[in-house]
Biopython code that builds the backbone (N, CA, C, O; Angstrom):
import numpy as np
from Bio.PDB.StructureBuilder import StructureBuilder

atoms = [
    (1, "MET", "N", (64.389, 209.087, 147.400)),
    (1, "MET", "CA", (64.491, 208.201, 148.573)),
    (1, "MET", "C", (64.986, 206.803, 148.131)),
    (1, "MET", "O", (65.806, 206.185, 148.810)),
    (2, "ALA", "N", (64.478, 206.323, 146.989)),
    (2, "ALA", "CA", (64.926, 205.047, 146.515)),
    (2, "ALA", "C", (66.399, 205.033, 146.157)),
    (2, "ALA", "O", (67.095, 204.034, 146.341)),
    (3, "PHE", "N", (66.846, 206.132, 145.654)),
    (3, "PHE", "CA", (68.228, 206.293, 145.259)),
    (3, "PHE", "C", (69.084, 206.244, 146.489)),
    (3, "PHE", "O", (70.117, 205.576, 146.467)),
    (4, "ARG", "N", (68.724, 206.908, 147.561)),
    (4, "ARG", "CA", (69.480, 206.894, 148.823)),
    (4, "ARG", "C", (69.556, 205.502, 149.362)),
    (4, "ARG", "O", (70.608, 205.089, 149.850)),
    (5, "ALA", "N", (68.436, 204.736, 149.290)),
    (5, "ALA", "CA", (68.413, 203.378, 149.826)),
    (5, "ALA", "C", (69.345, 202.469, 148.971)),
    (5, "ALA", "O", (69.969, 201.542, 149.487)),
    (6, "LEU", "N", (69.415, 202.755, 147.696)),
    (6, "LEU", "CA", (70.312, 201.936, 146.860)),
    (6, "LEU", "C", (71.760, 202.187, 147.190)),
    (6, "LEU", "O", (72.571, 201.262, 147.227)),
    (7, "ILE", "N", (72.082, 203.439, 147.429)),
    (7, "ILE", "CA", (73.481, 203.791, 147.834)),
    (7, "ILE", "C", (73.798, 203.134, 149.206)),
    (7, "ILE", "O", (74.862, 202.542, 149.380)),
    (8, "LEU", "N", (72.890, 203.246, 150.141)),
    (8, "LEU", "CA", (73.170, 202.648, 151.460)),
    (8, "LEU", "C", (73.299, 201.121, 151.356)),
    (8, "LEU", "O", (74.089, 200.513, 152.077)),
    (9, "ALA", "N", (72.535, 200.519, 150.475)),
    (9, "ALA", "CA", (72.654, 199.061, 150.280)),
    (9, "ALA", "C", (74.058, 198.693, 149.712)),
    (9, "ALA", "O", (74.698, 197.729, 150.132)),
    (10, "ALA", "N", (74.477, 199.505, 148.755)),
    (10, "ALA", "CA", (75.802, 199.230, 148.169)),
    (10, "ALA", "C", (76.922, 199.415, 149.135)),
    (10, "ALA", "O", (77.871, 198.631, 149.131)),
    (11, "VAL", "N", (76.849, 200.450, 149.987)),
    (11, "VAL", "CA", (77.840, 200.673, 150.989)),
    (11, "VAL", "C", (77.819, 199.543, 152.036)),
    (11, "VAL", "O", (78.874, 199.093, 152.483)),
    (12, "ALA", "N", (76.650, 199.099, 152.415)),
    (12, "ALA", "CA", (76.461, 198.021, 153.326)),
    (12, "ALA", "C", (77.100, 196.707, 152.808)),
    (12, "ALA", "O", (77.756, 195.974, 153.548)),
    (13, "LEU", "N", (76.879, 196.456, 151.531)),
    (13, "LEU", "CA", (77.477, 195.261, 150.902)),
    (13, "LEU", "C", (78.996, 195.396, 150.901)),
    (13, "LEU", "O", (79.692, 194.411, 151.144)),
    (14, "CYS", "N", (79.511, 196.546, 150.643)),
    (14, "CYS", "CA", (80.983, 196.725, 150.662)),
    (14, "CYS", "C", (81.577, 196.420, 151.992)),
    (14, "CYS", "O", (82.591, 195.737, 152.131)),
    (15, "LEU", "N", (80.869, 196.982, 153.006)),
    (15, "LEU", "CA", (81.367, 196.831, 154.393)),
    (15, "LEU", "C", (81.240, 195.381, 154.832)),
    (15, "LEU", "O", (82.066, 194.907, 155.612)),
    (16, "MET", "N", (80.247, 194.676, 154.361)),
    (16, "MET", "CA", (80.049, 193.271, 154.830)),
    (16, "MET", "C", (80.933, 192.289, 154.042)),
    (16, "MET", "O", (81.140, 191.160, 154.487)),
    (17, "SER", "N", (81.444, 192.695, 152.905)),
    (17, "SER", "CA", (82.267, 191.775, 152.113)),
    (17, "SER", "C", (83.557, 191.442, 152.842)),
    (17, "SER", "O", (83.923, 192.174, 153.761)),
    (18, "PHE", "N", (84.259, 190.391, 152.489)),
    (18, "PHE", "CA", (85.420, 189.943, 153.144)),
    (18, "PHE", "C", (86.560, 190.902, 152.987)),
    (18, "PHE", "O", (87.259, 191.200, 153.956)),
    (19, "LYS", "N", (86.771, 191.408, 151.750)),
    (19, "LYS", "CA", (87.871, 192.347, 151.489)),
    (19, "LYS", "C", (87.486, 193.776, 151.695)),
    (19, "LYS", "O", (88.364, 194.623, 151.865)),
    (20, "GLY", "N", (86.212, 194.087, 151.687)),
    (20, "GLY", "CA", (85.766, 195.461, 151.762)),
    (20, "GLY", "C", (85.845, 196.136, 150.478)),
    (20, "GLY", "O", (86.145, 195.495, 149.471)),
    (21, "CYS", "N", (85.592, 197.409, 150.436)),
    (21, "CYS", "CA", (85.624, 198.151, 149.162)),
    (21, "CYS", "C", (87.089, 198.354, 148.764)),
    (21, "CYS", "O", (87.965, 198.547, 149.607)),
    (22, "GLN", "N", (87.316, 198.303, 147.476)),
    (22, "GLN", "CA", (88.707, 198.482, 146.913)),
    (22, "GLN", "C", (88.637, 199.642, 145.934)),
    (22, "GLN", "O", (87.633, 199.879, 145.263)),
    (23, "THR", "N", (89.755, 200.352, 145.889)),
    (23, "THR", "CA", (89.849, 201.428, 144.889)),
    (23, "THR", "C", (90.253, 200.785, 143.579)),
    (23, "THR", "O", (90.656, 199.623, 143.540)),
    (24, "THR", "N", (90.140, 201.562, 142.493)),
    (24, "THR", "CA", (90.526, 201.061, 141.190)),
    (24, "THR", "C", (91.998, 200.732, 141.148)),
    (24, "THR", "O", (92.389, 199.749, 140.519)),
    (25, "ALA", "N", (92.819, 201.519, 141.795)),
    (25, "ALA", "CA", (94.253, 201.299, 141.801)),
    (25, "ALA", "C", (94.617, 200.045, 142.543)),
    (25, "ALA", "O", (95.521, 199.332, 142.105)),
    (26, "GLU", "N", (93.937, 199.719, 143.693)),
    (26, "GLU", "CA", (94.216, 198.493, 144.360)),
    (26, "GLU", "C", (93.804, 197.323, 143.523)),
    (26, "GLU", "O", (94.508, 196.316, 143.452)),
    (27, "LEU", "N", (92.633, 197.455, 142.870)),
    (27, "LEU", "CA", (92.156, 196.327, 141.978)),
    (27, "LEU", "C", (93.053, 196.084, 140.834)),
    (27, "LEU", "O", (93.285, 194.931, 140.471)),
    (28, "ASN", "N", (93.602, 197.166, 140.210)),
    (28, "ASN", "CA", (94.545, 197.056, 139.142)),
    (28, "ASN", "C", (95.796, 196.363, 139.582)),
    (28, "ASN", "O", (96.309, 195.474, 138.903)),
    (29, "THR", "N", (96.294, 196.785, 140.748)),
    (29, "THR", "CA", (97.513, 196.144, 141.281)),
    (29, "THR", "C", (97.332, 194.625, 141.481)),
    (29, "THR", "O", (98.208, 193.832, 141.136)),
    (30, "ARG", "N", (96.184, 194.248, 142.041)),
    (30, "ARG", "CA", (95.927, 192.823, 142.243)),
    (30, "ARG", "C", (95.811, 192.082, 140.985)),
    (30, "ARG", "O", (96.268, 190.942, 140.892)),
    (31, "VAL", "N", (95.184, 192.711, 139.947)),
    (31, "VAL", "CA", (95.035, 192.036, 138.658)),
    (31, "VAL", "C", (96.427, 191.923, 138.044)),
    (31, "VAL", "O", (96.742, 190.864, 137.501)),
    (32, "GLN", "N", (97.246, 192.905, 138.094)),
    (32, "GLN", "CA", (98.584, 192.805, 137.528)),
    (32, "GLN", "C", (99.447, 191.773, 138.263)),
    (32, "GLN", "O", (100.231, 191.082, 137.611)),
    (33, "GLN", "N", (99.338, 191.636, 139.608)),
    (33, "GLN", "CA", (100.080, 190.629, 140.344)),
    (33, "GLN", "C", (99.561, 189.210, 139.941)),
    (33, "GLN", "O", (100.368, 188.291, 139.799)),
    (34, "ALA", "N", (98.298, 189.037, 139.767)),
    (34, "ALA", "CA", (97.730, 187.796, 139.373)),
    (34, "ALA", "C", (98.184, 187.379, 137.966)),
    (34, "ALA", "O", (98.512, 186.221, 137.707)),
    (35, "ALA", "N", (98.187, 188.353, 137.094)),
    (35, "ALA", "CA", (98.609, 188.108, 135.705)),
    (35, "ALA", "C", (100.077, 187.721, 135.673)),
    (35, "ALA", "O", (100.462, 186.830, 134.916)),
    (36, "GLN", "N", (100.931, 188.394, 136.507)),
    (36, "GLN", "CA", (102.356, 188.098, 136.529)),
    (36, "GLN", "C", (102.550, 186.682, 137.119)),
    (36, "GLN", "O", (103.362, 185.932, 136.577)),
    (37, "ALA", "N", (101.857, 186.279, 138.190)),
    (37, "ALA", "CA", (101.988, 184.987, 138.769)),
    (37, "ALA", "C", (101.550, 183.939, 137.815)),
    (37, "ALA", "O", (102.193, 182.895, 137.699)),
    (38, "GLN", "N", (100.438, 184.190, 137.103)),
    (38, "GLN", "CA", (99.991, 183.198, 136.103)),
    (38, "GLN", "C", (100.946, 183.035, 134.990)),
    (38, "GLN", "O", (101.190, 181.911, 134.552)),
    (39, "GLY", "N", (101.520, 184.139, 134.490)),
    (39, "GLY", "CA", (102.574, 184.064, 133.409)),
    (39, "GLY", "C", (103.777, 183.296, 133.824)),
    (39, "GLY", "O", (104.299, 182.491, 133.053)),
    (40, "GLU", "N", (104.263, 183.534, 135.095)),
    (40, "GLU", "CA", (105.448, 182.831, 135.567)),
    (40, "GLU", "C", (105.149, 181.362, 135.742)),
    (40, "GLU", "O", (106.000, 180.520, 135.458)),
    (41, "ALA", "N", (103.956, 181.037, 136.203)),
    (41, "ALA", "CA", (103.592, 179.624, 136.339)),
    (41, "ALA", "C", (103.557, 178.906, 134.974)),
    (41, "ALA", "O", (103.971, 177.753, 134.854)),
    (42, "MET", "N", (103.058, 179.612, 133.961)),
    (42, "MET", "CA", (102.937, 179.003, 132.622)),
    (42, "MET", "C", (104.322, 178.926, 131.979)),
    (42, "MET", "O", (104.559, 178.035, 131.164)),
    (43, "ALA", "N", (105.249, 179.840, 132.320)),
    (43, "ALA", "CA", (106.531, 179.852, 131.682)),
    (43, "ALA", "C", (107.491, 178.749, 132.223)),
    (43, "ALA", "O", (108.446, 178.358, 131.552)),
    (44, "ARG", "N", (107.213, 178.285, 133.407)),
    (44, "ARG", "CA", (108.104, 177.262, 133.988)),
    (44, "ARG", "C", (107.922, 175.957, 133.241)),
    (44, "ARG", "O", (106.808, 175.552, 132.909)),
    (45, "GLN", "N", (109.061, 175.305, 132.986)),
    (45, "GLN", "CA", (109.051, 173.970, 132.399)),
    (45, "GLN", "C", (109.216, 172.901, 133.456)),
    (45, "GLN", "O", (109.947, 173.101, 134.426)),
    (46, "PRO", "N", (108.559, 171.779, 133.293)),
    (46, "PRO", "CA", (108.759, 170.748, 134.298)),
    (46, "PRO", "C", (110.202, 170.236, 134.209)),
    (46, "PRO", "O", (110.861, 170.342, 133.175)),
    (47, "VAL", "N", (110.646, 169.703, 135.286)),
    (47, "VAL", "CA", (112.060, 169.193, 135.371)),
    (47, "VAL", "C", (112.120, 167.963, 134.484)),
    (47, "VAL", "O", (111.286, 167.062, 134.573)),
    (48, "LEU", "N", (113.128, 167.954, 133.631)),
    (48, "LEU", "CA", (113.339, 166.821, 132.746)),
    (48, "LEU", "C", (114.134, 165.737, 133.510)),
    (48, "LEU", "O", (115.281, 165.973, 133.888)),
    (49, "VAL", "N", (113.542, 164.573, 133.735)),
    (49, "VAL", "CA", (114.187, 163.479, 134.405)),
    (49, "VAL", "C", (114.501, 162.403, 133.294)),
    (49, "VAL", "O", (113.613, 161.770, 132.722)),
    (50, "LEU", "N", (115.758, 162.267, 133.061)),
    (50, "LEU", "CA", (116.149, 161.292, 131.973)),
    (50, "LEU", "C", (116.057, 159.897, 132.463)),
    (50, "LEU", "O", (116.422, 159.568, 133.591)),
    (51, "PRO", "N", (115.539, 159.055, 131.553)),
    (51, "PRO", "CA", (115.468, 157.634, 131.901)),
    (51, "PRO", "C", (116.864, 157.019, 131.890)),
    (51, "PRO", "O", (117.791, 157.636, 131.366)),
    (52, "ALA", "N", (117.042, 155.833, 132.446)),
    (52, "ALA", "CA", (118.350, 155.206, 132.493)),
    (52, "ALA", "C", (118.897, 154.954, 131.131)),
    (52, "ALA", "O", (120.117, 154.889, 130.980)),
    (53, "ALA", "N", (118.055, 154.803, 130.100)),
    (53, "ALA", "CA", (118.560, 154.571, 128.726)),
    (53, "ALA", "C", (119.370, 155.731, 128.233)),
    (53, "ALA", "O", (120.284, 155.556, 127.426)),
    (54, "CYS", "N", (119.054, 156.910, 128.702)),
    (54, "CYS", "CA", (119.846, 158.141, 128.211)),
    (54, "CYS", "C", (121.224, 158.220, 128.866)),
    (54, "CYS", "O", (122.168, 158.728, 128.262)),
    (55, "THR", "N", (121.335, 157.749, 130.026)),
    (55, "THR", "CA", (122.615, 157.874, 130.780)),
    (55, "THR", "C", (123.375, 156.567, 130.788)),
    (55, "THR", "O", (124.415, 156.492, 131.441)),
    (56, "ALA", "N", (122.934, 155.564, 130.125)),
    (56, "ALA", "CA", (123.646, 154.251, 130.159)),
    (56, "ALA", "C", (125.012, 154.364, 129.437)),
    (56, "ALA", "O", (125.170, 155.054, 128.430)),
    (57, "VAL", "N", (125.989, 153.632, 130.027)),
    (57, "VAL", "CA", (127.311, 153.599, 129.434)),
    (57, "VAL", "C", (127.385, 152.286, 128.637)),
    (57, "VAL", "O", (126.937, 151.237, 129.102)),
    (58, "MET", "N", (127.948, 152.366, 127.451)),
    (58, "MET", "CA", (128.020, 151.177, 126.651)),
    (58, "MET", "C", (129.000, 150.159, 127.286)),
    (58, "MET", "O", (130.105, 150.471, 127.730)),
    (59, "GLU", "N", (128.479, 148.910, 127.283)),
    (59, "GLU", "CA", (129.271, 147.831, 127.864)),
    (59, "GLU", "C", (130.459, 147.553, 126.944)),
    (59, "GLU", "O", (130.389, 147.727, 125.727)),
    (60, "ARG", "N", (131.550, 147.114, 127.571)),
    (60, "ARG", "CA", (132.774, 146.882, 126.823)),
    (60, "ARG", "C", (132.863, 145.386, 126.499)),
    (60, "ARG", "O", (132.510, 144.539, 127.319)),
    (61, "VAL", "N", (133.326, 145.089, 125.326)),
    (61, "VAL", "CA", (133.517, 143.691, 124.883)),
    (61, "VAL", "C", (135.020, 143.434, 125.008)),
    (61, "VAL", "O", (135.832, 144.068, 124.335)),
    (62, "LYS", "N", (135.366, 142.499, 125.877)),
    (62, "LYS", "CA", (136.735, 142.182, 126.129)),
    (62, "LYS", "C", (137.173, 141.050, 125.189)),
    (62, "LYS", "O", (136.446, 140.102, 124.894)),
    (63, "VAL", "N", (138.407, 141.228, 124.752)),
    (63, "VAL", "CA", (138.987, 140.193, 123.863)),
    (63, "VAL", "C", (139.371, 139.000, 124.764)),
    (63, "VAL", "O", (140.011, 139.150, 125.805)),
    (64, "ARG", "N", (138.937, 137.792, 124.295)),
    (64, "ARG", "CA", (139.241, 136.623, 125.013)),
    (64, "ARG", "C", (140.012, 135.668, 123.993)),
    (64, "ARG", "O", (140.400, 136.049, 122.889)),
    (65, "ASP", "N", (140.174, 134.458, 124.467)),
    (65, "ASP", "CA", (140.804, 133.443, 123.595)),
    (65, "ASP", "C", (139.682, 132.925, 122.731)),
    (65, "ASP", "O", (139.134, 131.862, 123.020)),
    (66, "GLU", "N", (139.321, 133.635, 121.681)),
    (66, "GLU", "CA", (138.279, 133.229, 120.795)),
    (66, "GLU", "C", (138.572, 133.746, 119.430)),
    (66, "GLU", "O", (139.369, 134.672, 119.283)),
    (67, "PRO", "N", (137.965, 133.190, 118.430)),
    (67, "PRO", "CA", (138.176, 133.742, 117.065)),
    (67, "PRO", "C", (137.647, 135.129, 116.924)),
    (67, "PRO", "O", (136.777, 135.523, 117.700)),
    (68, "TRP", "N", (138.132, 135.911, 115.958)),
    (68, "TRP", "CA", (137.719, 137.256, 115.703)),
    (68, "TRP", "C", (136.265, 137.359, 115.391)),
    (68, "TRP", "O", (135.625, 138.359, 115.714)),
    (69, "VAL", "N", (135.734, 136.353, 114.774)),
    (69, "VAL", "CA", (134.313, 136.364, 114.391)),
    (69, "VAL", "C", (133.427, 136.400, 115.656)),
    (69, "VAL", "O", (132.453, 137.151, 115.702)),
    (70, "VAL", "N", (133.746, 135.632, 116.631)),
    (70, "VAL", "CA", (132.992, 135.630, 117.885)),
    (70, "VAL", "C", (133.103, 136.949, 118.596)),
    (70, "VAL", "O", (132.111, 137.463, 119.111)),
    (71, "HIS", "N", (134.286, 137.503, 118.634)),
    (71, "HIS", "CA", (134.510, 138.818, 119.224)),
    (71, "HIS", "C", (133.646, 139.910, 118.532)),
    (71, "HIS", "O", (132.984, 140.747, 119.146)),
    (72, "SER", "N", (133.728, 139.806, 117.222)),
    (72, "SER", "CA", (132.995, 140.797, 116.394)),
    (72, "SER", "C", (131.465, 140.617, 116.676)),
    (72, "SER", "O", (130.751, 141.615, 116.773)),
    (73, "PHE", "N", (130.974, 139.396, 116.805)),
    (73, "PHE", "CA", (129.563, 139.162, 117.028)),
    (73, "PHE", "C", (129.183, 139.801, 118.411)),
    (73, "PHE", "O", (128.156, 140.467, 118.536)),
    (74, "ARG", "N", (130.015, 139.580, 119.392)),
    (74, "ARG", "CA", (129.673, 140.138, 120.747)),
    (74, "ARG", "C", (129.702, 141.618, 120.700)),
    (74, "ARG", "O", (128.873, 142.265, 121.340)),
    (75, "TRP", "N", (130.660, 142.219, 119.939)),
    (75, "TRP", "CA", (130.702, 143.686, 119.776)),
    (75, "TRP", "C", (129.453, 144.195, 119.111)),
    (75, "TRP", "O", (128.908, 145.212, 119.541)),
    (76, "ASN", "N", (128.983, 143.543, 118.098)),
    (76, "ASN", "CA", (127.786, 143.975, 117.385)),
    (76, "ASN", "C", (126.571, 143.864, 118.293)),
    (76, "ASN", "O", (125.681, 144.712, 118.222)),
    (77, "VAL", "N", (126.508, 142.877, 119.116)),
    (77, "VAL", "CA", (125.372, 142.696, 120.046)),
    (77, "VAL", "C", (125.378, 143.920, 121.029)),
    (77, "VAL", "O", (124.356, 144.536, 121.330)),
    (78, "ALA", "N", (126.610, 144.204, 121.490)),
    (78, "ALA", "CA", (126.682, 145.375, 122.449)),
    (78, "ALA", "C", (126.283, 146.666, 121.731)),
    (78, "ALA", "O", (125.594, 147.505, 122.312)),
    (79, "ALA", "N", (126.701, 146.832, 120.498)),
    (79, "ALA", "CA", (126.355, 148.080, 119.746)),
    (79, "ALA", "C", (124.857, 148.091, 119.518)),
    (79, "ALA", "O", (124.252, 149.153, 119.659)),
    (80, "ASP", "N", (124.209, 146.969, 119.170)),
    (80, "ASP", "CA", (122.781, 146.924, 118.946)),
    (80, "ASP", "C", (122.045, 147.296, 120.251)),
    (80, "ASP", "O", (121.045, 148.013, 120.227)),
    (81, "ASN", "N", (122.535, 146.817, 121.332)),
    (81, "ASN", "CA", (121.906, 147.239, 122.616)),
    (81, "ASN", "C", (121.974, 148.720, 122.867)),
    (81, "ASN", "O", (120.994, 149.328, 123.297)),
    (82, "ARG", "N", (123.090, 149.291, 122.610)),
    (82, "ARG", "CA", (123.288, 150.718, 122.875)),
    (82, "ARG", "C", (122.421, 151.550, 121.864)),
    (82, "ARG", "O", (121.880, 152.605, 122.194)),
    (83, "ASP", "N", (122.333, 151.029, 120.679)),
    (83, "ASP", "CA", (121.427, 151.709, 119.686)),
    (83, "ASP", "C", (120.015, 151.684, 120.148)),
    (83, "ASP", "O", (119.291, 152.662, 119.962)),
    (84, "GLN", "N", (119.569, 150.554, 120.771)),
    (84, "GLN", "CA", (118.192, 150.486, 121.233)),
    (84, "GLN", "C", (117.987, 151.490, 122.416)),
    (84, "GLN", "O", (116.949, 152.135, 122.563)),
    (85, "LEU", "N", (119.033, 151.559, 123.215)),
    (85, "LEU", "CA", (118.916, 152.542, 124.378)),
    (85, "LEU", "C", (118.798, 153.965, 123.832)),
    (85, "LEU", "O", (118.065, 154.782, 124.389)),
    (86, "ALA", "N", (119.514, 154.266, 122.745)),
    (86, "ALA", "CA", (119.437, 155.584, 122.190)),
    (86, "ALA", "C", (118.101, 155.838, 121.588)),
    (86, "ALA", "O", (117.569, 156.941, 121.718)),
    (87, "ARG", "N", (117.533, 154.862, 120.933)),
    (87, "ARG", "CA", (116.106, 155.012, 120.383)),
    (87, "ARG", "C", (115.098, 155.203, 121.505)),
    (87, "ARG", "O", (114.156, 155.986, 121.375)),
    (88, "ASP", "N", (115.299, 154.473, 122.630)),
    (88, "ASP", "CA", (114.388, 154.720, 123.743)),
    (88, "ASP", "C", (114.542, 156.142, 124.259)),
    (88, "ASP", "O", (113.544, 156.793, 124.568)),
    (89, "CYS", "N", (115.727, 156.619, 124.356)),
    (89, "CYS", "CA", (115.965, 157.984, 124.891)),
    (89, "CYS", "C", (115.290, 159.008, 123.907)),
    (89, "CYS", "O", (114.608, 159.936, 124.342)),
    (90, "GLN", "N", (115.488, 158.822, 122.672)),
    (90, "GLN", "CA", (114.873, 159.690, 121.657)),
    (90, "GLN", "C", (113.360, 159.703, 121.722)),
    (90, "GLN", "O", (112.739, 160.761, 121.620)),
    (91, "ALA", "N", (112.766, 158.535, 121.890)),
    (91, "ALA", "CA", (111.353, 158.410, 122.062)),
    (91, "ALA", "C", (110.867, 159.151, 123.251)),
    (91, "ALA", "O", (109.829, 159.811, 123.200)),
    (92, "PHE", "N", (111.627, 159.054, 124.370)),
    (92, "PHE", "CA", (111.288, 159.804, 125.582)),
    (92, "PHE", "C", (111.346, 161.271, 125.368)),
    (92, "PHE", "O", (110.430, 161.990, 125.767)),
    (93, "ALA", "N", (112.392, 161.749, 124.749)),
    (93, "ALA", "CA", (112.559, 163.146, 124.464)),
    (93, "ALA", "C", (111.412, 163.687, 123.565)),
    (93, "ALA", "O", (110.886, 164.779, 123.781)),
    (94, "ASP", "N", (111.055, 162.872, 122.555)),
    (94, "ASP", "CA", (109.976, 163.365, 121.672)),
    (94, "ASP", "C", (108.653, 163.433, 122.423)),
    (94, "ASP", "O", (107.862, 164.348, 122.195)),
    (95, "ASP", "N", (108.400, 162.475, 123.319)),
    (95, "ASP", "CA", (107.139, 162.468, 124.088)),
    (95, "ASP", "C", (107.187, 163.658, 125.030)),
    (95, "ASP", "O", (106.182, 164.351, 125.185)),
    (96, "TYR", "N", (108.322, 163.916, 125.661)),
    (96, "TYR", "CA", (108.396, 165.066, 126.577)),
    (96, "TYR", "C", (108.143, 166.439, 125.878)),
    (96, "TYR", "O", (107.437, 167.315, 126.378)),
    (97, "ASN", "N", (108.767, 166.545, 124.705)),
    (97, "ASN", "CA", (108.581, 167.800, 123.974)),
    (97, "ASN", "C", (107.131, 167.972, 123.468)),
    (97, "ASN", "O", (106.618, 169.087, 123.370)),
    (98, "LYS", "N", (106.515, 166.872, 123.163)),
    (98, "LYS", "CA", (105.086, 166.871, 122.718)),
    (98, "LYS", "C", (104.196, 167.302, 123.916)),
    (98, "LYS", "O", (103.252, 168.073, 123.747)),
    (99, "ARG", "N", (104.514, 166.791, 125.118)),
    (99, "ARG", "CA", (103.690, 167.113, 126.252)),
    (99, "ARG", "C", (103.836, 168.584, 126.676)),
    (99, "ARG", "O", (102.851, 169.214, 127.060)),
    (100, "ILE", "N", (105.064, 169.135, 126.608)),
    (100, "ILE", "CA", (105.235, 170.532, 127.050)),
    (100, "ILE", "C", (104.753, 171.510, 125.989)),
    (100, "ILE", "O", (104.547, 172.690, 126.272)),
    (101, "ALA", "N", (104.572, 171.016, 124.757)),
    (101, "ALA", "CA", (104.128, 171.939, 123.701)),
    (101, "ALA", "C", (102.598, 172.206, 123.806)),
    (101, "ALA", "O", (102.105, 173.191, 123.256)),
    (102, "GLN", "N", (101.897, 171.371, 124.476)),
    (102, "GLN", "CA", (100.436, 171.528, 124.658)),
    (102, "GLN", "C", (100.083, 172.715, 125.471)),
    (102, "GLN", "O", (98.903, 172.974, 125.706)),
]
sb = StructureBuilder()
sb.init_structure("model")
sb.init_model(0)
sb.init_chain("A")
sb.init_seg("    ")
for serial, (resi, resn, name, xyz) in enumerate(atoms, 1):
    if name == "N":
        sb.init_residue(resn, " ", resi, " ")
    sb.init_atom(name, np.array(xyz, "f"), 0.0, 1.0, " ", f" {name:<3s}", serial, name[0])
structure = sb.get_structure()
């Protein structure tokens, strides 16, 4: 008698649950779909948005009525600025790669 009551209680719980009773095949299908969705979500990489330093165009130094030394100094300043932009871009890329590796 107690065994019959236990079976009736299990059936009642299945009927009262939101999804109802599921077969093993249905449960396996849902588990596989969940695993696939989780794997796809983990495989996606966030979109890489480059900072302005990575896409900056080097400014041009125009020759004026000035000695070569002054022109060379202005060219070196422009080159130093572009080098700094390149270092900023590399730092950004390193930080990005470190974050997606976690």
